[in-house]
N, C-alpha and C positions, 0 to 999 in steps of 0.2 A: 455809429458802431456797427461792426459787422454782423452778419446774420448770426443769431444764437442758436440756429436749429442744426448747424453743422455738428457732425459727430467727429470730425477732426478739424482741429485749429490750424489754419493756415497762416504763415509768416512769409512776408516778403523782405529780403535782403538786398540792399542796392550798394554796389561798390562805388569807390571814388575813381576819378579818371579825367576830371576837367571836361573839356569840350566832348569828350567821348561818352559823355553820360547821355548823349543823345541815342546811343544804341540801346541801353534799357529802357528808355522812355518810349522809343518806338516798339519796343516788345510789350511793354504795358498797355500802350495804345491799342496794340492788336488784341490782347486779352480783353479790354474794355469793349472793344467793338464786336468780337466774337461772342461774349457774355451777355451783351446788352445790358451791363452793369458797371459802375465804377470801382476802381480799385479800392476804395473805402468800403465797399460792400463784398468784395471778393477775399479780403485779407482780415484777419483779427489783430494783426500787429505788422507795423511797417517800419524798418530800421534803415538807416542810411549813413554813409560816410561821405563828407566832401559834397561832391556833385551829386551823389547819391542820397546825401542828407537834404539837399534841396529839392530834389525829387520826392522823397518820403513825406516831407512837410506839405508840398504842393498836392500829392495824391491823397493825403489824409483830410484835407479841409473840405467841409461841406458848407453850403448855402443854408439860408434860412428855411428851406422847403426840405432840407435833408438830402438834396442831391450834391453832386461833385462841383466845387467850387472851380477848382483847376483840374480838369480832366487831363489825362496823359497827352491827349493830343495837343492841348494848349501848352503844356509843359515843353513839348517838343519844338514850339515856335521860340520858346525862350532860347534855345540853342541856335536855332535858325536865324532869328531876326536880331539877337542880340550878342551872340558869341564873339564877333568881330568887334564890338563895342566894348565888351569886357576884356578881351585880349588885345587892346590896341595900345601901341607905344609910339609916342611921337618921336621924332628926330631928337628934339630937345631932351626928352627923358631918357633915350638910348645914350646919349652923351653925357647926361647928368650923373646917371647910375653906372656908367661904364658898362652898358649891357647887361645890367642886373648884379653886377659884381659887388658894388657898395651899398645898394639899395634894392628893395624889391623890384621886380621887373615891372609890375603893372600898378596903376593907381586904384586904390580901394573904392574910390568915389564912384567909377562906372559900374563896379558890380553892385554897390549898395543902392544905386539909382534903380537898377534893373530889379533887385530884390523888392525893394519898396513899391514899385509899379506893379509886380505881380501879386505880393502878399498884403499890400496895403497896412492896415492897422490890425490884421488877424494876429491872434496870439496862439501859444501852443495849446492852450486850454480850449481853443475852438475847434481843434482837429476832433473829426467824428469818430476815427479810429484811432487807437493808441499809436502813437509814433515815438520813436526814440532816434536821436541823432548823436553822433560822437564828435568829442573835441579834446584838446589837452591843455592843460593850466601850465605854463610855462615858469610862472612864479612859484607856485606851491609844488610844481613837478608831481602832477596828478592827473589821471585819466578822468575825463569828464562825460557822463551820459545824460543828455537833456531829455527829459521824458515829460511828454504832455500831460501826463496824469500825476506828475509830481507836484505838490504845492508850491515848492519853490521855484519851479519851472514855467508852471502854467500860465503865468502873467507875461513871459517874455514874448516879445514879438517874434513872429516867425522869421521875418526878415533878419532880426538879430540873431537868432539861433542859425539861420542858414549862413550868416556870414561868418559865425563862429565855426562851424563844421568845414567851411570850405577855404579857410584863411592858410592856405598852402605856403610852407616858408619858401622864400625865394620869388615867390609869385606875388603875394599880397602881404601886408603888413598884419600883424596880429591886431586882435580887436578886445576891447575892454567892455566887459558886462558887469552888471551888478544884480545879485540877487541874494535873499536872507541878509541884507544889510552888509554884504561883503563883496569886494570888487575882484573880478578874475581877468587874468590876460590870457586869451584863449588863441590857439592856432588849430589847423586843420587836424581831424581826427585820423586821418591816414597815417601821420607819423607813428602811430601804434596799432591800426587796425584797419586797414584799408578796405578788407571785406569784413563786415560787421557780422557775419553768419553766426559765429560762435556765441558772441555776446547776444545775438538776437534770440537764439535757442534758450540760452540760460534764462533770459528776461521772459520768455514765453512760457518756460516751466514754471516761473514764480506767479505769472498772471493766470494761468490756467494749470494749476496743479492737477495732477492724476487725469489730465486730458491727452489724447494723441495729438502730436504734433507733426505738421508737414511743412516744409520750407522750400521756397522758390528763391534762389540766390542768382542775382543777375550780375555779369561782370560788364567791364567796358572795353574789353579787347586785350588780348594778351600781348605783351612786349617780346617781340622776336628780333629786335635790333642786336646784333651780337656786338660784345666789347672784347676785342681782340687783345690777346696777351701782350703782343708787342707795343700797343697804345697803352693800355692800363698800367704796364709795369713802370712806366715813366711819369704817371699823372702825380700831381700834388693835389692841395685841398681845393684849389680853384677849379681844377678840371674834374675832379671827382664829384663835386657837390650834385650836379644834376643827375648823373647817372646814378649815384648813390640813392637818391630819393626814388628813382625809377626802380632799382633793385629791392628797396624796402617795401614800396608799395606791392610789387609784383609778388615778392616772396611772400609777404603775409597773405595776400588773396590766396595763393596756392595751398599755404599751410591751413588756412581755414577751410578750403574746399576738402583736403585730405581729412581733416577733424571731423567734418559734418557726415562725410560718407561712412565714417565710423559709428557716429552717433544716432544718425537717422535711418541709414540704409536706403530702402525703396521708397521712404518717405522725404526723400532730399532729392532735389533737381537742380542741378547747376548749369547755367547756360553762359557759356564763354565762347569767344570766337578769335581766331588768328586775323590779325590785320594785314591781308595780303597786298592790298593796294591803298587803304587809308593810312595816314601818319598815326604813329604811336605818341606823338607829342600831345601833352595835355591841353596846350595852348594854340594848337593850329587850328584856327577858327576861319580859314580861307574858304571862299565858296567852293573850291574844287574838293578840299578835303571833308567839307560838310556833306557834299554830295556822295564822297565815297563811303563815308561814315554811314549814310543812309542806306546805301547799296548793301554794305556789310550787314546792317541789321536786317533788310530784307531777306537776304541769303540765310542768315541765321534762323529767322522765323519760319521759312520755308522748310529748312532742315529739320527743326525741333518742333513743329507744329503738332505732331502726334503725341510727343512727350507733354507738351503744354496741356493738350487735351485731357490726357490720362491724369495729369497733376490735379487740374481743377475738377476732376470727377471726383477726387477724394472727399468724402462726406459732403458733397454739395447738395442743398435742398432741391427739391423737384423744379422749382420755378426757375432756377438758373440753369440753362441749357447751352451747350456749345452750338453756335451756329456754323454752318459750312462755309468755307472761304469762298 
């Protein structure tokens, strides 16, 4: 559990974005290095969607000594070492799925293998800091918020919860999970809330009533690729599907950012960046793009280092101090 002496409750919100999740992972790794403490001690609640949900669960886990089990630095290696494995398509799969038109573009098995490697048998109830990840039940047509402190969710494997929050339509097939003696068919929470900031704020208000809240919201890079009118006006459903997902995810994040600025004012910090040379594709895990995403994160951290310092100074106990870079 995060330090109880803070006068302000800190919340970390993590956007979805596939392989671009390496950007917020590097930002959090910088915070952990500068503060000399894991994210599970720096924040009182961590909330994520899709790749942000995977990060949230990893950052919240603690070892038997109360330290961080999966520090942000190790979560960065998930993208570096396993991104190409997760987003790998053989020639046979490309032909069989018609490039993802008739079936999901990627096999869920590679993703599940990586998640089980990192999370092993850890369950949501093992998280040292309250964590929440989003998903969507396509059978019941209901939004789903998986919470580490909820009695129905605490026994779910972190690998299962990670799979549920990141089952992006057209990329991976849905996942079937059971709790409270009922079966759920779940897909990526990004279909309704790619930036979970507003839901994170609402949950924090319930967990910490009458206490001030500060939120750090981390994006995975703005989509800047234009969709020209002359192209879009002739598109049918097959051509619209991928661009439509991008528009939904990006639009939801921008709407959440606007709302949170109104809700929390100076107690809200949003870190987002344009992808000038890195690809905005969620599945471009090539070495060159990983390198470009890491450079993008480095520039974002250098640009926002002072803002991060000021944010972490909110209600910080005296034993946690910002180290000079």
